[in-house]
C-alpha atoms as one frame of an Amber mdcrd trajectory, in Angstrom:
protein
 -37.859 106.947 -60.823 -34.265 106.688 -59.601 -34.816 103.185 -58.238 -36.120
 102.055 -61.624 -33.005 103.411 -63.324 -30.723 101.790 -60.767 -32.541  98.463
 -61.140 -31.842  98.531 -64.877 -28.150  98.456 -64.027 -28.582  94.984 -62.563
 -29.595  93.509 -65.923 -26.889  91.739 -67.871 -26.581  92.781 -71.514 -25.326
  90.241 -74.025 -22.828  92.580 -75.675 -20.781  93.201 -72.536 -17.752  91.228
 -71.437 -18.733  88.956 -68.565 -16.373  90.569 -66.062 -17.708  94.011 -67.034
 -21.255  92.823 -66.456 -20.382  91.663 -62.958 -18.391  94.846 -62.291 -21.320
  97.036 -63.338 -23.807  95.148 -61.184 -21.643  95.059 -58.051 -20.699  98.716
 -58.416 -24.349  99.730 -58.703 -25.290  97.642 -55.663 -22.566  99.258 -53.572
 -23.604 102.764 -54.644 -27.265 102.017 -54.062 -26.449 100.646 -50.597 -27.567
  97.062 -51.154 -24.024  96.080 -50.211 -23.071  97.931 -47.033 -19.647  99.215
 -45.908 -17.783  96.344 -44.245 -20.019  93.690 -45.792 -18.160  90.653 -47.144
 -18.329  89.906 -50.868 -18.733  86.140 -51.136 -17.756  84.979 -54.610 -19.809
  81.802 -54.354 -22.977  83.768 -53.520 -22.437  86.286 -56.317 -21.761  83.469
 -58.776 -25.024  81.790 -57.801 -27.042  85.023 -57.974 -25.714  86.048 -61.398
 -25.316  82.610 -62.918 -21.626  83.052 -63.746 -18.361  81.387 -62.775 -16.072
  82.856 -60.112 -13.398  83.963 -62.617 -15.242  87.065 -63.945 -16.225  87.887
 -60.369 -12.566  87.971 -59.323 -11.737  90.214 -62.299 -14.601  92.555 -61.419
 -13.498  92.703 -57.776  -9.943  93.603 -58.799 -11.293  96.550 -60.770 -13.574
  97.625 -57.927 -10.639  97.408 -55.505  -8.590  99.679 -57.786 -11.435 102.222
 -57.636 -11.697 102.014 -53.855 -15.103 100.318 -53.687 -13.870  97.087 -52.084
 -10.748  95.973 -50.237  -9.035  92.741 -49.257  -9.269  91.840 -45.567  -6.582
  89.337 -44.439  -7.979  85.837 -43.888 -11.508  87.033 -44.719 -11.535  87.922
 -48.420 -13.086  90.933 -50.107 -15.415  93.375 -48.363 -17.078  96.674 -49.243
 -14.639  99.434 -48.360 -15.465 101.601 -45.374 -14.161 105.106 -46.132 -14.777
 108.037 -43.783 -15.540 111.614 -44.689 -12.217 112.628 -43.128 -10.420 110.252
 -45.497 -12.167 111.867 -48.445 -11.344 115.397 -47.274  -7.660 114.500 -47.060
  -7.659 112.835 -50.489  -9.401 115.765 -52.184  -7.125 118.317 -50.523  -4.139
 116.518 -52.040  -5.856 115.986 -55.397  -6.671 119.697 -55.595  -3.000 120.627
 -55.456  -1.744 117.859 -57.729  -4.430 118.105 -60.404  -4.198 121.875 -60.423
  -0.464 121.538 -61.040  -1.100 118.933 -63.759  -3.549 121.287 -65.506  -1.014
 124.109 -65.486   1.592 121.840 -67.125  -0.951 120.470 -69.609  -1.931 123.999
 -70.686   1.581 124.563 -71.984   1.754 121.234 -73.860  -1.747 120.490 -75.107
  -2.413 120.165 -78.857  -5.542 120.457 -81.006  -6.122 116.704 -81.092  -6.089
 116.499 -77.305  -8.460 119.462 -77.066 -10.882 117.629 -79.367 -10.695 114.540
 -77.155 -11.575 116.607 -74.086 -14.439 118.271 -75.951 -15.734 114.871 -77.062
 -15.788 113.697 -73.440 -17.745 116.816 -72.489 -20.273 116.066 -75.243 -20.779
 112.592 -73.772 -21.068 114.069 -70.280 -23.830 116.355 -71.525 -25.684 113.367
 -72.987 -25.372 111.466 -69.705 -26.899 114.432 -67.873 -29.872 114.450 -70.269
 -30.356 110.763 -69.415 -29.831 111.378 -65.682 -27.115 108.721 -65.762 -24.843
 109.573 -62.844 -22.700 106.447 -63.169 -21.782 107.176 -66.785 -21.178 110.836
 -65.953 -18.812 109.868 -63.149 -16.881 107.492 -65.405 -16.548 110.229 -68.039
 -15.394 112.628 -65.336 -12.591 110.182 -64.568 -11.667 109.968 -68.255 -11.515
 113.758 -68.473  -9.140 114.206 -65.543  -7.003 111.210 -66.506  -6.557 112.657
 -69.993  -5.308 115.953 -68.538  -2.895 114.008 -66.333  -1.604 112.095 -69.347
  -1.201 115.315 -71.324   0.900 116.822 -68.547   3.224 113.832 -68.986   4.763
 113.840 -65.498   4.986 110.118 -64.743   5.426 110.462 -61.002   2.544 112.904
 -60.750   0.354 110.536 -62.790   1.255 107.615 -60.512   0.442 109.524 -57.323
  -2.896 110.787 -58.674  -3.810 107.317 -59.938  -3.234 105.886 -56.462  -5.446
 108.587 -54.936  -8.314 108.165 -57.383 -11.143 105.847 -56.423 -11.495 106.384
 -52.694 -13.816 109.355 -53.224 -15.679 107.737 -56.125 -18.609 106.330 -54.168
 -19.105 109.578 -52.234 -18.960 111.648 -55.410 -21.536 109.507 -57.203 -23.960
 109.568 -54.279 -23.610 113.325 -53.883 -24.233 113.840 -57.606 -27.167 111.458
 -57.488 -28.761 113.490 -54.692 -28.154 116.843 -56.405 -29.097 116.966 -60.069
 -28.209 120.675 -60.278 -24.634 119.866 -59.312 -24.293 117.828 -62.527 -24.956
 120.943 -64.603 -22.509 123.048 -62.614 -19.918 120.279 -62.816 -20.253 120.166
 -66.600 -19.801 123.959 -66.777 -16.647 123.690 -64.657 -15.191 121.109 -67.058
 -16.038 123.329 -70.028 -14.266 126.265 -68.389 -11.155 124.160 -67.767 -11.061
 123.194 -71.454 -11.400 126.828 -72.507  -8.418 127.748 -70.323  -6.413 124.877
 -71.812  -7.309 126.024 -75.333  -5.980 129.495 -74.519  -2.872 127.858 -73.014
  -3.588 129.868 -69.877  -1.699 127.777 -67.315  -2.595 129.975 -64.336  -6.320
 129.925 -65.116  -6.326 126.187 -65.864  -4.755 125.535 -62.459  -7.161 127.864
 -60.657 -10.243 126.345 -62.295  -9.080 122.783 -61.612  -8.596 123.583 -57.928
 -11.974 125.327 -57.776 -13.637 122.289 -59.366 -12.269 119.892 -56.750 -13.205
 122.311 -53.957 -16.766 122.236 -55.272 -16.686 118.426 -55.418 -15.729 118.343
 -51.732 -18.366 120.902 -50.753 -21.064 118.904 -52.555 -19.997 115.705 -50.806
 -20.026 117.383 -47.391 -23.421 118.969 -48.072 -25.043 115.690 -49.089 -23.380
 113.239 -46.733 -26.303 113.513 -44.323 -25.734 112.233 -40.807 -23.626 109.258
 -41.880 -19.936 109.378 -41.023 -19.229 106.469 -43.329 -20.870 105.690 -46.668
């Protein structure tokens, strides 16, 4: 059933921007494992396979690089990023502290309009769970945490967190994909964070944000299998 759903991601829909179509397809192939860590991304081959020019492929690769899925190798071009579990542990340990701090600041500044935006994201997350759409859920998860960062308003904190985001993305999606129950718990954790923000409880918002990222790491470690790199 999962393979059928993943295969649907490879179809190009007319309403999408061309670069977004390519981005969606390449991202799904990396997550599925069709494109392996270290494997070169040859623009000419992708262009031939998808029937597009190389311009939207370059745009898609830039976005994937920003999310940590691919990286530029000097004199070789783009390749699927090879990120170790140890890298992810270090990133999440830092994110736990920074995003917890951001949530505590946001709790003191958040307004009703921003609360509604967070609640709207949670509604969409719930819908994605009902459709078993892990990719959409993960994207919404990013929107949720980015919104809290923006609410906190600390520009340097936002910049640091933005640079950290992405490297754990592939691991997080695979772990969620392999554990459907984790999606439900993850949604509950986001709901609890919003409730703390609504109460303007800075201490609780920080604690829950840290707990959420701890659970993300535990889920990744539980479902990484025997592979050191994914």
